[in-house]
N, C-alpha and C positions, 0 to 999 in steps of 0.2 A: 297117389297124390290127388287132392281135391281139384276140381276144375278151376280154370281161371276165373270163372264167374263166382264161385264160392270163395276163392282167395280174395277177389275184389270186394265182395260183400263184407269181408272181415276187416277191411280198412276204409271203405267208402260206402256211403248209403247209395244204393242203386235204385234209380227211378226209371219207370217204364215210359218211354216216349211214344205213347200210342193210346188210342181209345178202344183198341181191340180187346174185348173181355177175355177171349180165349188165350191171347198172348199174356195178359196179366195173370191169369190163373196159372199158366204154365211156368212163369219165371219168378213169381212171388216177390215183386219189388216192394220196397218200403212205401214209396209214393208213386204217383203217376201224373203225367202232365198232358194236357190237350191244347190244341190251337185250332183255328178255323180249317186248316188243311186236314188235320186229323179227324175233325168232326165231319168234314165233307166225305172222307173215306168211310167213316163209320156209317154215314147215312145210306151208303150203298149196300151195307150188310143186312141180310134178312133179319138178323137178331134185333136190329134197331128199328124195324118198321113200326112196331107197336109204340115205341117211345116217340117216334116222329109224329105219328098220328095223334097221340095223346097231347103232345106239345101244341100241335095245330088246333086241336079242339079246345084246349084250355085258353089259348090266345083268342080264339073266336068268341068264346063265352065271355071273355073280359071286354070285348068290344073295341071300338076305336076305328081309325082309318085303316085302309088296307096296308099302308106302310107301317103303321104302328103294330098291327097284328103280325105282320111278317117278322119284324124285329123281335117282338115278344115271343113268337114261335121259336126262333133261333136261340134266344136266351133260355127258354124253357127246355129245349132239346139239349143244350149244353149242360144244363143242370141235371137233367135226367140221366145223361151219360155219366156225368160226374158222380151222381148218387149210386149208380150201378157199380162203378169202379170202386167206390169207397166201401162197398160190401166185401171186397176181395183184398183190400190192403189195410195195413194197420195205421198208415200215416195220412197223408193229405193228397188232394187232387188240385192241380192248377187249372183254373178256368179263365179264358182270355176275354178281355173287353174288346168290343168291336174295333178293329184296327182303324176304321174311319175316324175314330176319336183320338188318334195318336197325338194330335196337336191341339187338343181341347182338354184343358185341365178340369174345368167344371163338368164337362160332359163325361169324362172318364170317371170322376168321383161319383156322379149320379148313377152311371151304369153299373159300377162296381157295387154300390149299395143295393141296387136292384137285384143283382145276381146273388149277393149274400142273403137278401130277403127271401128269394126263391128257395135257396138252400134251407134256410131256417123254416120256411113253410113246409118243406119236405122232411123236417125233423133232423137236419144236419147242422150242427153248430159251426160257427165261423172259424173255430179253432182247427177245423179239418179241411179248410179251403184256403188256397192262395189265389189272389187275383193277379192275373197276368196283364201287363201292359208294356208297350214298347219303351225302350230307353231313350226317348226324346226328352228335351228339357221339360215339356209339359207333362209327359208321363211320369217323370221322376217327381215333379212337384205334386202331382195327384197322389202318388204313392206316399209321399211324405205326410200328406194330410190324412190319408186312409190309415196309415200306421199309427198315427196319434189317436185315431178313433177305434183302434183295436181290430182293424182289418189288415191282415198281413199280405204282403205282395211279393210277386215274382216278376222281376224286370227282365224282359226278354229282348231279342234283337240287339244284343249288346256285343259290339265288335271292337271296342277300343278302351284304352285305359282311362280316358277322360270320362266316358260314361260310367265306368266302374267306380271311379273316385267320387263322382257326384252322387251315385247311388248310396255309397257307404256314408257319406256326409249327411244324406237325407234320412238315414236310419232305416233303409229298406231291409226287409227280412232276408231276401234271397235274390241273387242275380243269376242269369243263365247266359254266361259268355259263350258265344258260338265259336266252334273250332273249324268244322269242315267248310263252312261258307267263306271263312277267311282264306283257307287253302285254295278254294275255288278261284277266288279273286287273284291271288298271286300266280296261280297257274295260267290264268287268262291274260294277265296284264304285265307279267315280268318274264325274264328269261331264267328265273331261279330254277335250279335243279334240286329237288327235295327228295332225297333217298332215305332219310332216317326220320323217325317220328320226332326225335329231339330237335330236328331242324325245321319242323313244321311250324309255320308262323302262327297258326291257330293254337297249337300246343304252347308255344312260347308266350303268347298273349295271356292265356289262362294261368300259366305259371307265374308270370309277373304280377297279375292281380292277386293271386293267392298269397304270394310272398308279402305284398304290400299290406293286405288285410291282416295277416297274422302278425307281421312285425309291429304294426301300429295298434293292434288290439281291437280291430273292428269285429263286431259280432255278425255282420252280414254273411250269410252262407254263400259259398261259391259252388255253383252247380254247372260244370262243363256240359255243353250241349252240341247238337248238330254234328255228329261224327261221320266221317267218310270211310273210316277203316278201323280195324281192331287195334292197330298200332297206336293210333291217337289216344284211344282209351287207356291202353297199358302205360303210355307215357304220362298219364295223369292219375295213375293209381295212388290213392291216398288223399285225393281232393275231397272236400267235404261231401259232395254228392256228384253223381254223373247221371244224366238222363240219356238212355240208350234205346235205340230202336230194337224191335223184336229180332230182326235178322242178325244184328251184331250181338245181341244177348245170346242167341243160339250158338253163334260162333264161339263165344267165350265159354258157354256151357259144354261144348264139345272138345274144348282144348284143355288138356291136363298138364301143360307145361308150367314151369315156375313163373310166378308173377311177383317181381320185387316191388317194394314201395318206391314211388317216384317223388311224392310230396309228403312233407311232414310239417306240422305247425311248430314243432320243437326246434328252436334255433333258427327260425325263418328270418332272413334278413332282406332288406330292400334299400336300394339307393334312392327311391322315390320319396320326396318329402311331402309332409301334410300340407297341401295347398288346394283345397276344394275350389273349383272355379266358380266365379259368378256367371250370370247368364251370358253376358257378352263374351267372356273368355271361353266359356263352354262352346258356344256356337262357332267362335273363331277356330278353336282347336279341332272341332269336328270338320269344319270347312277345309282346314289344312291337311287333313288326312283323307285322301281320295277313296281309299278302301272303305273306311268307316262310313263316309258320306254315301257312297254308292250302294254298299250292302244294306245299310239301314233303310234307305229309300226303296231299294228293290224288295226287301223283306216286307215292308209295310204294304207296298203295291201288291205283292203276291198274296198276302193275307186278306187284303180287301177283295181281290179277285176271287179267292176261294169262299169268302163270306158271301159274295154275290151269287156264286154258284150254289152254295148251300141254300140261299133264299129261293133260288129257282127250283131246287128240288122240293122245298117245302111248299111253295106256291102251286106246284103241279100235282100235289097229292089231293 
């Protein structure tokens, strides 16, 4: 019997949640996704030293203030890593806008266009890139504008149905609903005993979003993300896409057990009605959900912290 990874690839597009070239080469995913945390890890790998130095030199040659050069260096490094990844995969790479722009619609649009411009300067068409931004109201509005201009987006740090509904209404190309971080919150804040993947609140959240999208005919791609264990992945087999870390990819590759399909667009039903929220309702619904509010804020803070650490690495070279 083929491995569970091969079985999964037969029903779901598998994406590598890493910037590690060797891991991407080993597991042959369709797409790959990066973020500030993954870029920070990549910056410590010897393989990327030349890319980091090249990004710094190019930014210095462009000129500007120290702060401008530092931001430009990080953008160029992200694009350089993305370009290397694209040489190994047939699909797309996701590159994230600076998380400090998560509540700045105009700033997000401008930075996204800059990243796409850097890719195009490197000979990479925008059709091979997804721009990542947080699923804040401002991030979703930025993505709505970018999508209309032919720049497709991946909305990340998505923890709740309200965010997913707003993304679909905005015509976002792809969303990355998190699974493991939802589980983390429930373990830390409730007395819930979760012994089965089917009872995992993160799994249940993605299943609800998937059913809603398929039932109502939305084209937005659902890509489950942030997994804590293999069971969560198996419970979402059949989802449009799943972005998986190298460690869990290896576990699936080494497992030759049967992997049944858990999700299918055929006959998908949903009790949720079509009622995309206006801004006030969106903010109120997020505020009413402590898990979504806390995990979204925490995720943005963590990405900002890693972005600053990456800037420190760049400035010290």
